[in-house]
C-alpha positions as CSV (number, residue, x, y, z in Angstrom):
1,M,-2.4,-9.3,-2.5
2,P,0.6,-8.7,-0.3
3,I,-1.7,-8.9,2.8
4,T,-4.3,-11.5,3.3
5,V,-7.2,-11.3,5.8
6,D,-8.6,-14.1,7.9
7,S,-11.3,-14.0,10.7
8,R,-11.1,-16.2,13.5
9,T,-13.7,-15.6,16.7
10,D,-13.9,-11.9,15.8
11,V,-10.2,-11.6,15.7
12,A,-8.8,-10.4,12.3
13,V,-5.8,-12.0,11.1
14,L,-3.5,-10.1,8.7
15,R,-1.0,-12.2,6.9
16,I,1.9,-10.5,5.2
17,D,2.4,-12.6,1.9
18,H,4.9,-10.8,-0.2
19,G,7.8,-12.3,-1.8
20,G,10.3,-14.7,-0.1
21,G,10.9,-12.5,2.8
22,N,7.3,-10.8,3.4
23,T,9.2,-7.7,2.8
24,L,8.0,-4.0,3.0
25,D,7.7,-2.2,-0.1
26,T,5.4,0.5,-1.6
27,D,2.8,-2.2,-2.5
28,S,2.8,-4.2,0.8
29,C,3.1,-0.7,2.9
30,R,-0.2,0.7,1.1
31,E,-1.9,-2.6,1.6
32,L,-1.2,-2.8,5.1
33,V,-2.6,0.6,6.0
34,L,-6.0,-0.2,4.1
35,R,-6.1,-3.6,5.8
36,M,-5.4,-2.3,9.2
37,E,-8.3,0.5,8.6
38,E,-10.5,-2.5,7.9
39,A,-9.4,-4.5,10.8
40,E,-10.6,-1.7,13.3
41,Q,-14.2,-3.5,12.7
42,A,-13.0,-6.6,14.4
43,R,-12.5,-6.9,18.3
44,A,-8.9,-7.4,18.0
45,V,-6.1,-8.1,15.3
46,V,-3.3,-10.4,14.7
47,L,-0.5,-9.7,12.5
48,T,1.7,-12.7,11.1
49,G,3.9,-13.8,8.2
50,T,3.6,-16.5,5.6
51,G,5.9,-19.6,5.6
52,G,8.9,-19.4,7.9
53,I,9.5,-15.7,8.4
54,F,7.3,-12.9,9.8
55,S,9.2,-10.1,7.9
56,A,12.7,-9.4,6.8
57,G,11.9,-5.6,6.7
58,V,12.3,-3.2,3.8
59,D,12.6,-4.8,0.5
60,L,16.2,-3.7,-0.4
61,K,16.0,-5.1,-3.8
62,R,13.6,-2.5,-4.8
63,I,15.6,0.3,-3.2
64,D,18.6,-1.0,-5.3
65,D,16.5,-1.2,-8.5
66,G,14.7,2.0,-8.0
67,G,17.1,4.4,-6.7
68,T,16.6,7.7,-5.3
69,A,13.0,8.2,-7.0
70,Y,11.8,4.9,-5.5
71,V,13.2,6.1,-2.0
72,S,11.3,9.4,-2.0
73,E,8.3,7.3,-2.8
74,F,8.7,4.5,-0.2
75,L,9.9,6.0,2.9
76,P,6.4,8.0,3.6
77,L,4.5,4.7,3.0
78,L,6.8,2.8,5.3
79,S,6.2,5.3,8.2
80,D,2.4,5.5,7.3
81,A,2.3,1.4,7.4
82,L,4.2,1.3,10.8
83,L,2.0,4.1,12.2
84,A,-1.3,2.3,11.0
85,V,-0.3,-0.6,13.2
86,F,1.0,1.5,16.2
87,G,-2.2,3.9,16.1
88,C,-4.7,0.9,15.8
89,P,-7.4,1.4,18.7
90,R,-7.9,-2.3,18.8
91,P,-5.4,-4.8,20.5
92,V,-2.9,-5.8,17.9
93,V,-0.8,-9.1,18.6
94,A,2.2,-10.1,16.6
95,A,2.4,-13.8,15.8
96,L,6.2,-14.1,15.1
97,N,6.3,-17.2,12.8
98,G,9.8,-16.7,11.9
99,H,12.5,-14.0,11.7
100,A,11.4,-10.5,12.5
101,I,14.4,-8.2,11.2
102,A,14.9,-4.5,10.6
103,G,11.5,-3.0,9.5
104,G,10.0,-6.4,10.5
105,A,11.2,-5.8,14.0
106,V,9.6,-2.4,14.2
107,L,6.5,-3.7,12.7
108,A,6.4,-6.2,15.6
109,A,7.2,-3.5,18.1
110,A,4.1,-1.7,17.1
111,C,2.0,-4.4,18.2
112,D,0.7,-4.5,21.8
113,H,2.0,-8.2,22.5
114,R,4.5,-10.6,20.7
115,V,4.4,-14.2,20.5
116,L,7.7,-15.8,19.0
117,T,8.2,-19.3,17.6
118,T,10.6,-21.5,19.6
119,G,11.6,-22.7,16.0
120,P,14.2,-20.5,14.0
121,G,13.0,-16.9,14.7
122,Q,15.4,-14.1,15.3
123,V,14.4,-10.5,16.1
124,G,16.5,-7.4,15.8
125,V,16.9,-4.1,14.0
126,T,19.6,-4.0,11.6
127,E,19.3,-0.8,9.6
128,L,22.6,0.7,10.7
129,L,24.5,-2.4,9.4
130,V,23.1,-1.7,6.0
131,G,24.1,1.9,6.2
132,V,20.7,3.6,6.4
133,P,19.1,5.4,9.6
134,F,15.8,4.8,11.3
135,P,12.8,6.9,10.1
136,L,11.5,8.9,13.3
137,A,8.2,7.0,13.3
138,A,10.2,3.8,13.5
139,L,12.5,4.9,16.3
140,E,9.5,6.2,18.4
141,I,7.7,2.9,18.1
142,L,10.8,0.9,19.3
143,R,11.2,3.5,22.1
144,C,7.6,3.1,23.2
145,A,8.0,-0.9,23.2
146,Y,11.3,-1.1,24.8
147,G,12.3,2.2,26.5
148,T,15.0,4.6,25.8
149,A,17.7,2.8,27.7
150,P,18.0,-0.4,25.5
151,L,18.0,1.6,22.1
152,P,21.8,2.1,21.7
153,S,22.6,-1.6,22.1
154,L,19.7,-2.5,20.3
155,T,20.3,-0.4,17.2
156,Y,24.1,0.5,17.3
157,S,25.0,-3.2,17.3
158,G,22.4,-4.7,14.9
159,W,22.3,-7.9,16.6
160,T,19.6,-10.3,16.5
161,W,18.0,-12.6,19.3
162,G,15.9,-15.5,19.3
163,G,14.2,-17.8,21.8
164,E,14.7,-17.0,25.5
165,D,17.3,-14.4,24.9
166,A,14.5,-12.3,23.1
167,V,12.4,-13.0,25.9
168,V,14.9,-11.8,28.5
169,R,15.5,-8.6,26.5
170,G,11.9,-7.9,26.3
171,L,11.8,-8.0,22.6
172,V,9.0,-10.5,22.8
173,D,6.4,-11.3,25.5
174,E,6.2,-15.1,25.2
175,L,7.3,-18.3,23.2
176,A,5.2,-20.9,21.7
177,P,5.9,-24.1,19.6
178,P,5.8,-23.2,15.7
179,D,2.5,-25.0,15.2
180,E,1.0,-23.1,18.0
181,V,2.3,-19.5,17.5
182,L,-0.8,-18.3,15.5
183,E,-3.4,-20.1,17.8
184,R,-1.7,-18.5,20.9
185,A,-1.5,-15.0,19.4
186,V,-5.2,-15.4,18.3
187,A,-6.0,-16.4,22.1
188,V,-4.2,-13.5,23.5
189,A,-5.9,-11.0,21.0
190,A,-9.4,-12.7,21.9
191,R,-8.8,-12.0,25.6
192,L,-7.5,-8.3,24.9
193,G,-10.6,-7.9,22.7
194,D,-12.9,-9.1,25.4
195,L,-11.9,-5.8,27.3
196,P,-14.4,-3.0,27.0
197,A,-13.4,-1.5,23.6
198,E,-13.6,2.4,24.3
199,P,-11.7,2.1,27.8
200,F,-9.1,0.1,26.1
201,A,-8.6,2.3,23.0
202,H,-8.4,5.3,25.3
203,T,-5.9,3.8,27.7
204,K,-3.7,2.6,24.7
205,A,-3.9,6.1,23.3
206,Q,-2.8,7.6,26.8
207,I,0.3,5.1,27.0
208,R,1.3,6.1,23.3
209,Q,0.4,9.6,23.4
210,P,4.1,11.0,24.0
211,F,5.4,9.1,21.1
212,H,2.7,10.2,18.8
213,E,3.4,13.8,19.9
214,R,7.0,13.5,19.1
215,I,6.3,11.8,15.8
216,A,3.7,14.7,14.9
217,E,6.1,17.4,16.2
218,Y,9.4,16.2,14.7
219,R,8.3,14.1,11.5
220,H,8.0,17.2,9.2
221,S,11.8,18.0,9.9
222,D,13.4,14.8,10.5
223,D,11.9,12.6,7.5
224,P,13.6,14.9,4.8
225,E,16.9,14.3,6.8
226,V,16.4,10.5,7.0
227,E,15.3,10.7,3.2
228,R,18.6,12.6,2.1
229,M,20.7,9.8,4.0
230,W,18.7,7.0,2.2
231,R,19.1,8.7,-1.1
232,S,22.9,9.5,-0.7
233,P,25.3,7.8,-3.1
234,E,27.0,6.3,-0.2
235,A,23.7,4.6,1.1
236,L,22.7,3.4,-2.1
237,A,26.1,1.9,-2.7
238,A,26.0,0.1,0.7
239,V,22.3,-1.2,-0.2
240,K,23.7,-2.4,-3.4
241,S,26.6,-4.2,-1.8
242,Y,24.3,-5.7,0.7
243,V,22.0,-6.9,-1.9
244,D,24.8,-8.2,-4.2
245,R,26.4,-9.9,-1.2
246,T,23.4,-11.4,0.5
247,L,20.4,-11.5,-1.6
248,R,21.5,-12.0,-5.0
249,R,24.2,-14.7,-4.4
């Protein structure tokens, strides 16, 4: 399964275990939605990756292989998966055991708290470097997590940051040694899960309401534009070039 589930002291630990980069494709996105729904029975949730990476984001090989038909199937599922994490009424903590890049960084931003390894681990959104725009849900999740002011430097540059740089920029909340990242995230999740569940869920919904409202209002008009650009010959050629240059060497 692309997403495995463990339980620690009433905290559901969801682990992305999908290929070498724990990537997001149609299978892992569908699975994540289901697992997040099930995890609402726990007091809190921890989302982490397998091996030395949290998530490298969208599986660009599958985009390259599947072309326009796959893009049309995948993009709505990507938004659904991100929103499943973002909209979870329970506390959700990201245990960033390694790189959280592009869609992986958005997935981390959808959580309530982020713990990053002090080992190799960079966080950043690199979509524009590949030549594709952000789905509206992804951009609103980033806006909620980091505010509007940092978005241009975060998205236009495609830079990634690790360690104290990621903390200073607000991309993560704290650091932990590689062998303690998961346990620290579980501890934070358990503490948040001790808060009264209904008031917590209501407060979280209040905080995120403006972003959910913008997504609900504009997704129907923005998503087709994003899909058009992802399906364009220029974007698919850029994805193919990136895959050939970086992933299939």
